[in-house]
C-alpha positions as CSV (number, residue, x, y, z in Angstrom):
1,M,25.3,32.1,47.5
2,N,22.5,29.3,46.3
3,N,24.2,25.8,46.5
4,K,20.7,24.3,44.7
5,P,21.6,22.4,42.1
6,S,20.4,23.1,38.7
7,F,17.1,22.3,37.2
8,L,18.9,19.4,34.5
9,K,21.1,18.1,37.4
10,R,18.4,17.4,39.6
11,T,16.5,16.0,36.8
12,W,19.2,14.0,35.6
13,A,19.9,12.6,39.4
14,L,16.0,11.9,39.6
15,L,16.4,10.0,36.2
16,K,19.5,8.0,37.7
17,R,18.0,7.5,40.8
18,P,16.5,3.6,41.0
19,S,13.3,2.9,41.6
20,A,12.3,-1.0,43.0
21,K,14.6,-2.3,40.8
22,Y,15.4,-0.2,37.8
23,S,16.2,3.4,37.2
24,L,14.2,5.7,35.4
25,L,16.3,6.2,33.1
26,T,16.9,2.1,32.4
27,L,13.3,2.0,32.3
28,L,13.0,4.7,29.6
29,V,16.2,3.3,27.6
30,V,14.4,-0.1,27.5
31,G,11.1,1.4,26.4
32,F,12.2,3.5,23.9
33,F,14.3,0.3,22.7
34,S,10.9,-1.8,22.9
35,G,9.0,0.7,21.0
36,I,11.7,0.9,17.9
37,L,11.2,-3.1,18.0
38,F,7.3,-3.1,18.0
39,W,7.2,-0.5,15.2
40,G,9.7,-2.4,12.9
41,G,8.1,-5.7,13.5
42,F,4.2,-3.7,13.1
43,N,5.9,-2.0,10.0
44,T,7.5,-5.0,8.6
45,G,4.1,-7.2,8.9
46,M,2.0,-4.1,7.2
47,E,4.4,-4.2,4.7
48,A,4.2,-8.1,4.1
49,T,0.4,-7.7,3.4
50,N,1.1,-4.7,0.6
51,Q,2.9,-8.0,-1.8
52,L,0.8,-9.5,-4.5
53,K,1.2,-13.0,-2.9
54,F,-0.3,-12.0,0.3
55,C,-3.4,-9.7,-1.6
56,I,-4.3,-12.9,-3.9
57,G,-3.7,-15.4,-0.9
58,C,-6.4,-13.7,1.2
59,H,-9.0,-12.0,-1.2
60,E,-11.2,-13.7,-2.8
61,M,-8.9,-12.8,-6.4
62,R,-7.0,-15.9,-7.4
63,D,-9.2,-17.2,-9.7
64,N,-11.0,-14.3,-11.1
65,V,-9.5,-10.5,-11.1
66,Y,-5.9,-11.6,-10.7
67,V,-6.3,-13.3,-14.0
68,E,-8.0,-10.5,-15.7
69,Y,-5.3,-8.1,-14.2
70,Q,-2.4,-10.0,-16.2
71,E,-4.0,-9.3,-19.3
72,T,-3.5,-5.5,-18.6
73,I,-1.2,-3.0,-19.1
74,H,-0.4,-2.6,-15.2
75,Y,0.7,-6.3,-15.4
76,K,2.8,-6.4,-18.4
77,N,4.0,-3.2,-20.8
78,R,6.8,-2.3,-23.0
79,T,8.4,-0.4,-20.0
80,G,8.2,-3.0,-17.8
81,V,6.6,-0.9,-14.9
82,R,4.3,-2.9,-12.7
83,A,1.0,-1.7,-10.3
84,I,0.5,-4.7,-8.0
85,C,-2.8,-4.9,-5.9
86,S,-1.6,-2.4,-3.1
87,D,-0.1,0.4,-5.5
88,C,-4.0,1.0,-6.8
89,H,-6.2,-0.4,-3.5
90,V,-3.5,0.9,-0.6
91,P,-2.7,4.6,0.0
92,H,0.8,5.7,0.5
93,D,0.5,7.2,3.8
94,W,0.0,5.9,6.9
95,S,-2.9,7.2,8.7
96,H,-4.8,6.2,5.0
97,K,-3.1,3.1,5.0
98,I,-4.4,1.8,8.4
99,V,-8.3,2.7,7.6
100,R,-7.7,1.1,4.2
101,K,-6.1,-2.3,5.8
102,I,-9.1,-2.6,8.2
103,Q,-11.4,-2.0,5.5
104,A,-9.2,-4.7,3.5
105,S,-10.0,-6.9,6.6
106,Q,-13.7,-6.9,5.9
107,E,-13.1,-8.4,2.2
108,V,-11.2,-11.0,3.5
109,W,-14.2,-12.0,6.3
110,S,-16.2,-12.2,3.1
111,K,-14.3,-14.7,1.5
112,L,-13.8,-16.7,4.9
113,T,-17.8,-16.5,5.5
114,G,-18.4,-18.0,2.3
115,Y,-19.8,-14.7,0.6
116,V,-17.6,-14.7,-2.1
117,D,-15.5,-17.9,-1.6
118,T,-16.2,-19.1,-5.6
119,P,-16.1,-17.8,-8.7
120,E,-19.6,-18.0,-8.8
121,K,-20.3,-16.0,-5.8
122,F,-17.7,-13.6,-6.8
123,E,-19.6,-12.5,-10.6
124,K,-22.9,-12.5,-8.6
125,H,-21.5,-9.5,-6.0
126,R,-18.8,-8.3,-8.5
127,M,-21.0,-5.6,-9.6
128,E,-21.6,-4.6,-5.8
129,M,-18.0,-5.0,-4.7
130,A,-16.9,-2.7,-8.0
131,T,-19.1,-0.4,-7.1
132,K,-18.2,0.1,-3.6
133,E,-14.2,0.3,-4.9
134,W,-15.3,3.0,-7.4
135,N,-16.8,5.2,-4.7
136,R,-14.3,4.7,-2.4
137,M,-11.5,5.5,-5.2
138,K,-13.7,8.6,-6.1
139,S,-14.5,10.0,-2.7
140,V,-10.2,10.5,-2.4
141,G,-9.6,11.6,-5.9
142,S,-8.4,8.6,-7.1
143,R,-5.6,9.3,-4.7
144,E,-3.9,6.1,-5.5
145,C,-3.9,6.7,-9.3
146,R,-2.2,9.8,-9.0
147,N,0.7,8.1,-7.3
148,C,1.8,7.4,-10.8
149,H,-0.4,9.2,-13.5
150,D,-1.1,13.1,-12.8
151,F,-3.0,15.6,-15.1
152,D,-0.1,18.1,-14.6
153,T,2.9,15.4,-15.8
154,M,1.3,13.8,-18.7
155,D,2.3,15.0,-22.0
156,A,-0.3,15.6,-24.1
157,K,1.5,15.4,-27.3
158,K,2.0,12.0,-26.8
159,Q,-1.2,10.8,-26.8
160,K,-3.2,10.1,-29.2
161,P,-5.9,12.8,-30.2
162,K,-9.2,11.5,-28.3
163,A,-7.3,11.2,-25.0
164,Q,-5.8,14.7,-25.4
165,K,-9.3,15.9,-25.3
166,M,-10.8,13.8,-22.8
167,H,-8.2,14.5,-20.3
168,A,-8.3,18.4,-20.7
169,Q,-11.9,18.1,-20.4
170,A,-11.9,16.1,-17.2
171,K,-9.2,18.2,-16.0
172,V,-11.4,21.6,-16.4
173,E,-14.3,19.6,-14.7
174,G,-12.8,18.2,-12.0
175,K,-12.9,14.4,-12.9
176,T,-10.8,12.3,-11.3
177,C,-8.8,9.0,-12.9
178,I,-11.6,6.7,-11.9
179,D,-14.6,8.4,-13.4
180,C,-13.5,7.3,-16.5
181,H,-11.1,4.6,-16.3
182,K,-13.4,2.1,-14.5
183,G,-12.3,-1.7,-15.5
184,I,-8.8,-0.8,-16.3
185,A,-7.2,-3.3,-14.4
186,H,-10.6,-5.8,-14.1
187,L,-13.3,-6.3,-16.3
188,L,-16.2,-4.6,-15.7
189,P,-19.2,-6.2,-14.0
190,K,-21.8,-7.5,-16.9
191,E,-24.6,-5.4,-15.0
192,Y,-22.2,-2.1,-15.9
193,I,-23.9,0.6,-18.2
194,D,-21.4,3.0,-19.3
195,P,-23.2,6.6,-18.7
196,D,-20.8,8.2,-21.4
197,E,-22.8,5.8,-24.2
């Protein structure tokens, strides 16, 4: 008869065996709860950086694009649904959100170093910054726009005839929101030339 303890019993005994000060089980439990606390704090901080007040406080926008945005349908409309900065500029899924937050930290650096710290400097670089953001949005298929807007859920019958035609054509051609809707929440740069005109 084999009196050798089972694998499960041996593993449990190993976990309960004290190390120099604590058992491995205690260290695992403490590590687990520390991880939960760290993740909760990190996630809370991450969500705080997605709030409108945070965006206009750290990025150079309070006196320019924020003012413009307040005059758009994304800010005030008949339904009361508001899209804030992070809805359009920060992906919802975690991995893409982290990448975007790292990119956004470079934008904050531009403000801190004086690159765009005044409305005049902002206007001077508006086309460059807008083009960079349009290219980013195009490269991800206007992913953030599609969190709220989607060709397949649009009720074309409720759209104006021109919008119906343009959306149907865009869908066939594989276009994405930003191809046609530049300047939807911010003024277009003075240098912008519409390729469709």
